[in-house]
Each structure stands twice: as C-alpha cells, then as structure tokens.
C-alpha positions as semicolon CSV with decimal commas, in nm:
position;residue;x (nm);y (nm);z (nm)
1;M;0,935;1,561;-2,017
2;A;0,814;1,346;-2,308
3;T;1,137;1,128;-2,320
4;R;1,127;1,113;-1,930
5;C;0,788;0,984;-1,978
6;K;0,840;0,714;-2,226
7;K;1,146;0,623;-2,044
8;V;0,943;0,570;-1,723
9;N;0,643;0,418;-1,908
10;S;0,864;0,151;-2,045
11;I;1,018;0,050;-1,737
12;I;0,707;0,012;-1,564
13;K;0,571;-0,198;-1,850
14;N;0,858;-0,428;-1,900
15;P;1,091;-0,463;-1,566
16;K;1,238;-0,749;-1,706
17;N;1,406;-0,611;-1,994
18;V;1,564;-0,289;-1,847
19;T;1,951;-0,189;-1,895
20;V;2,176;-0,055;-1,634
21;D;2,215;0,259;-1,848
22;E;1,832;0,323;-1,857
23;L;1,803;0,261;-1,481
24;C;2,100;0,490;-1,406
25;R;1,945;0,749;-1,614
26;V;1,604;0,752;-1,431
27;L;1,766;0,779;-1,120
28;V;1,968;1,048;-1,194
29;S;1,685;1,254;-1,354
30;F;1,510;1,194;-1,006
31;G;1,792;1,373;-0,850
32;Y;2,018;1,096;-0,741
33;E;2,366;1,125;-0,774
34;E;2,624;0,845;-0,854
35;R;2,854;0,768;-0,590
36;S;3,200;0,677;-0,740
37;G;3,344;0,354;-0,646
38;K;3,446;0,061;-0,802
39;G;3,317;-0,309;-0,851
40;S;3,042;-0,459;-0,994
41;H;2,762;-0,254;-0,861
42;K;2,668;0,136;-0,908
43;V;2,548;0,312;-0,599
44;F;2,308;0,584;-0,596
45;T;2,262;0,853;-0,334
46;R;2,010;1,135;-0,243
47;K;1,987;1,379;0,040
48;N;1,725;1,214;0,314
49;S;1,701;0,916;0,113
50;D;1,849;0,567;0,113
51;P;2,105;0,455;-0,124
52;M;2,018;0,257;-0,408
53;T;2,244;-0,006;-0,534
54;V;2,226;-0,152;-0,902
55;P;2,442;-0,415;-1,015
56;Y;2,586;-0,434;-1,349
57;Q;2,383;-0,706;-1,535
58;K;2,237;-0,718;-1,872
59;P;1,960;-0,684;-1,829
60;V;1,895;-0,592;-1,475
61;N;1,728;-0,828;-1,248
62;K;1,359;-0,735;-1,230
63;V;1,383;-0,722;-0,827
64;Y;1,606;-0,426;-0,869
65;V;1,403;-0,258;-1,119
66;K;1,096;-0,289;-0,892
67;K;1,298;-0,141;-0,614
68;V;1,351;0,144;-0,785
69;I;0,976;0,165;-0,930
70;E;0,866;0,162;-0,545
71;L;1,126;0,397;-0,426
72;L;1,050;0,661;-0,655
73;A;0,679;0,601;-0,680
74;L;0,725;0,599;-1,076
75;E;0,363;0,458;-1,141
76;E;0,230;0,749;-0,945
77;W;0,454;0,974;-1,095
78;Y;0,337;0,877;-1,450
79;D;-0,013;0,902;-1,373
80;E;0,012;1,256;-1,268
81;N;0,268;1,390;-1,520
82;C;0,237;1,181;-1,833
83;S;-0,136;1,084;-1,843
C-alpha cells in the first residue's frame, strides 16, 4: 500500500512529469485491464466503466493524467487511504 500511495501522490503533485508506465501501473492497480491492440495508444477497460486511452508520450500530456485522476478519484482515495 505504501508504494501505491507514493505513486498516487507523485501523480497528483506533478501531473506534468508522469510516464506511460507509471500511469499504466496505477490504472492496473485500480482494476483496469489493458486491452490488446496496436498503434500509438494503450486502451484500458474496466467493467461498468468508460475505457481510458493513454498515448505513448514521454511524459504523458497532463490532460490525460488529469483525466485519470478524476476518473479514479485519486485525490479522495489518497486522503482516505494514505493520510
């Protein structure tokens, strides 16, 4: 849990400097599965939830990071589980 808290905190505090791998690990740890495919994007799906598309960029554009923060309610999760 401590590693997950650290990763979520770093994403919340600095959304401009998040790698694709970091964002993918967070999505998977919150129950998303990577859908197989090809191209320049990764698509993550979860039952009863909208799919999340993440482009291969280094670093990931902060718009996508903020979408993940909102979709997973990471700020609320962090306050409840890591404070």
